[in-house]
C-alpha positions in Angstrom: -14.8 -22.0 1.1 -12.9 -25.3 1.1 -15.4 -26.8 -1.3 -14.9 -24.0 -3.8 -11.2 -24.4 -3.7 -11.5 -28.2 -4.1 -13.7 -27.7 -7.1 -11.3 -25.2 -8.7 -8.4 -27.7 -8.0 -10.4 -30.5 -9.6 -11.1 -28.4 -12.6 -7.4 -27.5 -12.9 -6.5 -31.2 -12.9 -9.2 -32.3 -15.3 -8.8 -29.5 -17.9 -5.6 -27.7 -17.1 -5.3 -26.0 -20.4 -8.7 -24.2 -20.3 -8.3 -23.3 -16.6 -4.8 -21.9 -17.2 -5.9 -19.9 -20.2 -8.8 -18.6 -18.1 -6.4 -17.5 -15.3 -3.9 -15.9 -17.7 -6.6 -14.1 -19.6 -8.0 -12.6 -16.4 -4.5 -11.8 -15.1 -3.7 -10.0 -18.4 -6.9 -7.9 -18.2 -6.2 -6.9 -14.6 -2.6 -6.1 -15.5 -3.6 -3.7 -18.3 -6.3 -2.0 -16.2 -4.0 -1.6 -13.2 -1.3 0.0 -15.4 -4.0 2.5 -16.4 -4.9 3.1 -12.8 -1.3 3.6 -11.7 -0.7 6.1 -14.5 -3.4 8.3 -12.9 -2.7 7.5 -9.3 1.0 8.6 -9.5 -0.3 12.1 -10.2 -2.5 12.3 -7.1 -1.4 9.8 -4.4 1.0 11.3 -1.8 4.6 10.3 -1.6 7.8 12.1 -0.5 8.6 14.9 -1.1 4.9 15.6 -2.0 3.4 13.7 1.0 0.9 16.5 1.6 -0.7 16.4 -1.9 -4.2 16.2 -0.4 -3.5 19.6 1.2 -2.1 21.4 -1.8 -3.7 24.2 -3.8 -1.8 24.8 -7.0 -1.8 27.8 -9.3 0.2 27.2 -12.4 -1.3 29.8 -14.8 -3.7 32.7 -15.3 -4.9 34.9 -18.1 -4.9 38.7 -18.5 -7.8 40.1 -20.5 -8.7 43.5 -21.7 -12.0 44.7 -20.6 -13.0 45.6 -24.1 -12.3 41.9 -25.1 -9.7 42.9 -27.7 -6.9 41.0 -26.3 -5.8 38.2 -23.9 -2.6 36.7 -22.7 -2.4 33.4 -20.9 0.5 31.5 -19.2 2.4 31.1 -16.0 2.5 33.8 -13.3 5.0 36.6 -13.0 6.5 37.2 -9.5 4.4 40.4 -9.1 1.1 38.7 -9.9 1.9 35.7 -7.7 2.7 37.8 -4.7 -0.3 40.1 -5.3 -2.7 37.1 -5.3 -1.1 34.6 -2.9 1.6 36.1 -0.6 -1.0 37.9 1.6 -3.0 34.7 2.3 -3.2 34.0 6.1 -5.0 30.7 6.2 -2.4 28.4 4.6 0.4 26.9 6.6 2.9 28.0 3.9 2.8 29.4 0.4 5.7 28.8 -2.0 6.6 30.5 -5.2 9.0 28.8 -7.6 10.1 29.3 -11.2 9.6 26.5 -13.8 12.0 26.5 -16.8 10.3 24.2 -19.3 12.7 21.7 -20.8 15.8 23.6 -19.7 18.8 22.6 -17.6 21.9 24.2 -16.4 25.6 23.3 -16.4 27.2 22.2 -13.1 30.8 21.5 -12.4 33.2 21.2 -9.5 36.9 21.2 -9.0 37.5 22.2 -12.6 35.7 19.0 -13.8 33.8 18.8 -17.1 30.4 20.4 -16.6 27.3 18.1 -16.5 23.8 19.0 -17.4 21.3 18.9 -14.5 17.7 20.0 -14.0 17.4 23.2 -11.9 14.5 24.6 -9.9 14.5 28.2 -8.7 12.5 28.6 -5.5 11.8 30.8 -2.5 12.6 29.8 1.1 9.1 28.6 1.8 9.5 25.9 -0.7 11.1 23.7 2.0 8.1 24.1 4.3 5.6 23.0 1.6 7.5 19.9 0.4 9.0 17.3 2.8 12.5 16.6 1.5 14.7 14.1 3.2 18.0 15.8 3.9 21.1 13.5 4.0 23.3 16.3 5.1 23.1 20.1 5.7 19.8 22.0 5.5 17.9 24.2 3.1 18.5 27.8 2.5 16.3 30.1 4.7 14.6 33.4 4.2 17.6 35.4 5.3 19.8 33.7 2.7 17.1 34.3 0.1 16.7 38.0 0.9 20.5 38.5 1.0 20.8 36.8 -2.4 23.4 34.4 -1.1 24.6 32.0 -3.8 23.8 28.8 -2.1 22.1 25.6 -3.5 20.8 22.2 -2.5 22.0 19.2 -4.4 20.4 15.8 -5.0 22.3 12.7 -3.8 23.0 11.5 -7.4 24.5 14.8 -8.5 26.7 15.0 -5.3 28.1 11.5 -5.8 28.7 12.2 -9.5 30.7 15.4 -8.8 32.4 14.5 -5.5 31.9 10.7 -5.0 30.4 11.6 -1.6 27.3 13.2 0.0 29.3 15.0 2.7 29.8 18.0 0.6 28.1 20.8 2.6 30.2 24.0 2.4 32.0 23.0 -0.8 31.7 25.1 -4.0 30.3 24.2 -7.4 29.9 26.3 -10.5 26.4 26.7 -11.8 26.6 28.1 -15.4 30.1 29.1 -14.4 28.9 31.1 -11.4 30.2 29.9 -8.0 27.6 28.6 -5.5 28.1 27.1 -2.1 26.3 23.8 -1.2 24.1 24.1 1.9 22.4 20.7 1.8 22.0 17.4 0.1 18.7 15.5 -0.4 17.8 12.0 -1.6 17.1 11.8 -5.3 13.6 12.9 -6.2 11.4 11.0 -8.8 10.3 13.2 -11.7 6.8 11.9 -11.0 6.8 14.3 -8.1 6.6 17.0 -10.7 6.0 20.0 -8.4 9.1 19.3 -6.2 11.3 17.5 -8.7 14.7 18.8 -9.6 18.4 17.8 -9.3 19.5 21.1 -7.8 17.5 23.9 -6.1 18.6 27.5 -5.9 17.1 30.8 -4.6 15.5 32.5 -7.5 16.7 35.8 -6.0 20.2 34.9 -7.1 19.4 34.4 -10.8 18.1 36.6 -13.6 14.8 34.8 -13.9 12.7 37.9 -13.1 14.7 40.2 -15.4 14.7 37.7 -18.3 11.1 36.4 -18.1 8.9 39.3 -16.9 7.4 40.4 -13.6 9.6 43.4 -12.8 6.9 46.1 -12.9 3.5 46.6 -11.3 1.5 45.4 -14.3 0.0 41.9 -14.6 2.1 39.9 -17.1 2.8 36.2 -17.5 6.0 34.6 -16.3 7.6 31.4 -15.2 6.3 31.1 -11.7 4.0 28.5 -10.1 2.4 28.7 -6.6 1.6 26.0 -4.2 -0.3 26.7 -1.0 -0.2 24.2 1.8 -3.3 24.0 4.0 -3.0 23.2 7.7 -5.7 20.6 7.2 -8.0 19.5 4.3 -10.9 21.3 6.0 -9.0 24.6 5.4 -9.0 24.2 1.6 -12.3 26.0 1.0 -11.3 28.8 3.4 -8.1 29.3 1.4 -10.1 29.5 -1.8 -12.5 32.0 -0.4 -9.6 34.1 0.9 -7.9 33.9 -2.5 -11.1 35.1 -4.2 -11.1 38.2 -2.0 -7.5 38.9 -2.9 -8.2 38.4 -6.7 -11.2 40.7 -6.5 -9.2 43.4 -4.8 -6.4 43.0 -7.5 -9.0 43.2 -10.3 -10.4 46.4 -8.8 -6.9 47.9 -9.1 -6.5 46.8 -12.7 -9.9 48.2 -13.7 -8.3 51.7 -14.2 -5.9 50.1 -16.7 -8.7 48.6 -18.7 -7.8 44.9 -17.9 -8.6 42.1 -15.5 -7.2 38.7 -14.6 -9.0 35.4 -15.1 -7.9 32.3 -13.2 -10.3 29.6 -14.7 -11.0 28.2 -11.3 -7.5 28.2 -10.0 -6.0 27.4 -7.5 -6.7 23.7 -8.1 -6.5 20.7 -5.9 -4.1 18.0 -6.9 -6.7 16.0 -8.8 -7.9 18.9 -11.0 -4.3 19.9 -11.6 -3.5 16.3 -12.7 -6.1 16.6 -15.5 -3.7 18.9 -17.4 -5.8 21.8 -18.6 -4.2 24.5 -20.7 -3.6 27.9 -19.1 -6.7 29.5 -20.5 -9.0 26.5 -19.8 -10.6 24.9 -16.9 -10.2 21.1 -16.3 -13.4 19.1 -16.8 -13.6 16.0 -14.5 -16.7 14.8 -16.4 -14.7 14.3 -19.6 -11.9 12.6 -17.7 -14.4 10.1 -16.0 -16.1 9.4 -19.3 -12.8 8.8 -21.1 -11.4 6.6 -18.4 -14.7 4.8 -18.0 -14.8 3.9 -21.7 -11.2 2.6 -21.6 -11.9 0.4 -18.5 -15.1 -0.8 -20.1 -13.3 -2.0 -23.2 -10.5 -3.6 -21.2 -13.2 -5.4 -19.1 -15.6 -6.4 -21.9 -13.2 -7.9 -24.3 -11.7 -10.5 -21.9 -15.1 -11.0 -20.2 -16.6 -12.2 -23.5 -13.8 -14.8 -23.9 -13.9 -15.8 -20.2 -17.7 -16.2 -20.4 -17.4 -18.8 -23.1 -14.7 -20.7 -21.1 -16.9 -20.5 -18.0 -19.8 -21.9 -19.9 -17.7 -24.7 -21.3 -16.4 -25.6 -17.8 -20.0 -25.7 -16.4 -21.1 -28.2 -19.1 -18.8 -30.7 -17.5 -20.6 -30.3 -14.2 -24.1 -30.3 -15.6 -24.9 -33.7 -14.1 -23.7 -32.5 -10.7 -25.9 -29.5 -11.1 -28.9 -31.7 -11.9 -28.3 -33.9 -8.8 -28.1 -30.8 -6.6 -31.3 -29.4 -8.1 -33.0 -32.8 -7.6 -32.1 -32.8 -3.9 -33.8 -29.4 -3.5 -30.9 -26.9 -4.1 -32.4 -23.5 -4.9 -31.6 -21.8 -8.1 -30.4 -18.8 -6.2 -28.0 -20.9 -4.2 -26.8 -22.6 -7.4 -26.3 -19.2 -9.0 -24.4 -17.9 -5.9 -22.1 -21.0 -5.8 -21.1 -20.7 -9.4 -20.5 -17.0 -9.2 -18.5 -17.4 -5.9 -16.4 -20.2 -7.4 -15.6 -18.1 -10.4 -14.8 -15.1 -8.3 -12.2 -17.0 -6.3 -10.6 -18.0 -9.6 -10.8 -14.4 -10.9 -9.4 -13.1 -7.6 -6.4 -15.5 -7.8 -5.8 -14.5 -11.4 -6.2 -10.8 -10.4 -3.5 -11.2 -7.7 -1.2 -12.6 -10.4 -2.0 -9.7 -12.7 -1.5 -7.2 -9.9 1.8 -8.7 -8.9 3.0 -8.6 -12.6 1.8 -5.0 -12.8 3.9 -4.1 -9.7 7.0 -5.8 -11.0 6.6 -4.4 -14.5 6.0 -0.9 -13.2 8.8 -0.9 -10.8 11.5 -2.2 -13.2 10.1 -0.3 -16.3 8.8 2.9 -14.7 10.4 5.1 -17.3 8.6 3.2 -20.0 5.2 3.1 -18.2 5.2 6.7 -17.2 7.0 8.1 -20.2 4.0 10.0 -21.5 2.9 11.5 -18.2 3.1 15.3 -18.5 5.2 16.9 -15.8 6.8 20.3 -15.3 10.2 19.2 -16.7 9.8 18.0 -20.3 12.8 16.0 -21.4 14.2 16.1 -17.9 17.4 14.3 -16.8 15.5 12.6 -14.0 13.9 9.2 -13.8 10.2 8.2 -13.2 11.2 6.0 -10.3 8.2 4.7 -8.3 7.9 4.8 -4.5 7.0 1.5 -2.8 4.4 3.3 -0.7 2.7 4.3 -3.9 2.6 0.8 -5.4 1.2 -0.8 -2.2 -1.3 2.0 -1.6 -4.7 0.8 -0.2 -6.3 2.7 -3.1 -4.6 0.6 -5.7 -5.6 -2.7 -3.9 -9.2 -1.5 -3.8 -9.2 -0.7 -7.5 -7.8 -4.2 -8.2 -10.4 -5.8 -6.1 -13.2 -3.8 -7.7 -12.1 -4.7 -11.2 -11.8 -8.4 -10.3 -15.3 -8.3 -9.0 -16.6 -6.6 -12.1 -14.8 -8.9 -14.4 -16.1 -11.9 -12.5 -19.7 -10.6 -12.9 -19.4 -9.8 -16.5 -17.9 -13.2 -17.3 -19.9 -15.5 -15.1 -23.3 -14.1 -14.4 -24.9 -15.2 -17.8 -23.4 -18.8 -17.8 -24.3 -19.2 -14.1 -27.9 -18.0 -14.7 -28.2 -20.4 -17.6 -26.8 -23.3 -15.6 -29.1 -22.6 -12.6 -32.2 -22.7 -14.8 -31.3 -25.9 -16.6 -34.1 -28.5 -16.5 -33.4 -31.1 -13.9 -34.1 -34.1 -16.1 -32.0 -32.7 -18.9 -29.2 -32.0 -16.4 -29.3 -35.5 -15.0 -28.9 -36.8 -18.5 -25.9 -34.5 -19.2 -27.8 -32.2 -21.4 -27.8 -28.4 -21.1 -31.2 -28.0 -22.8 
């Protein structure tokens, strides 16, 4: 290993411009690729309050079809449909039902202050069992408060400080859309990247007019604003939950047959990865299309710098052609020569990759709203920020991706020059010629 490092250091001293350009080119390629990786990983890697993403099953839509094929309606779930399909499931640890108001917010004020606009999520009591919020003070509302339609809510830390300049506000009253609510708990601010759990205030949907205004008050299947998340006790329970759901859906469809209609779920409920692909309500996500698209993007991001780096590597090897000839003359095998050149280049690529990854971390952390601006979440034009959790940035998965792309970039940029150098005629090499 020391000899490789010494050779790299000697190369840097002899031709610093080419070596620095080589390093910066590699770092830029890794930076761009890792930005792409992080844009996908934030949708699937676990972080609070969605630390159990790998145990989620998510139902965000369904379709109602007429049996005569003369009509179809697709969208979110009504409360009636969500309860018919999911509330009876016994396998999950918990099942939550919450309303999603796309792109809307509510007005919140306290002590006769000017109202501020905040993002609101209307949930049931099980919401707090599925998602792991960190409470600063107080506690969430329970099933008794939900059933009694108590006007209570949970505030985020940022909203509490804005209204009261304190987080010790449990028991105080705020006005949500000019209706008094009592604060029962305060949680740390939630990144809008945690799109299922994100909000700035959380209220029981039993205290609002969401059902009356947006459907789901009768015993007919209709679309509405609700999403469902089922939390499995372990990852091994996910297939069991899906099978139990299918039985529930079949029973529901048998009831609807007399009305001349049926429901279609397009494969829902989905795991977190399938849900991250962003299929429309009447479509099923296609992982193959995702992998092909991402693969083509990564290939382009790797090939373009690899071509440039390959020519630089070839230029660098020309300066060592005499040394290569001497080593070959003393019996060094071509395979050993090839391995040495590729290994030396990999160390250089890995060092440059670390620089690119570090730059990616810094850029993502301080410009998260810019990097993740186009990621679809459940709150379009929300008031929140796409803040990035440190545990997400330093995930082992991200490190492995960075190492993999460094290795691929090294092979693409060094294998051809290394193969040519290892096969150079010994006499020509000793005379400083490559041919």
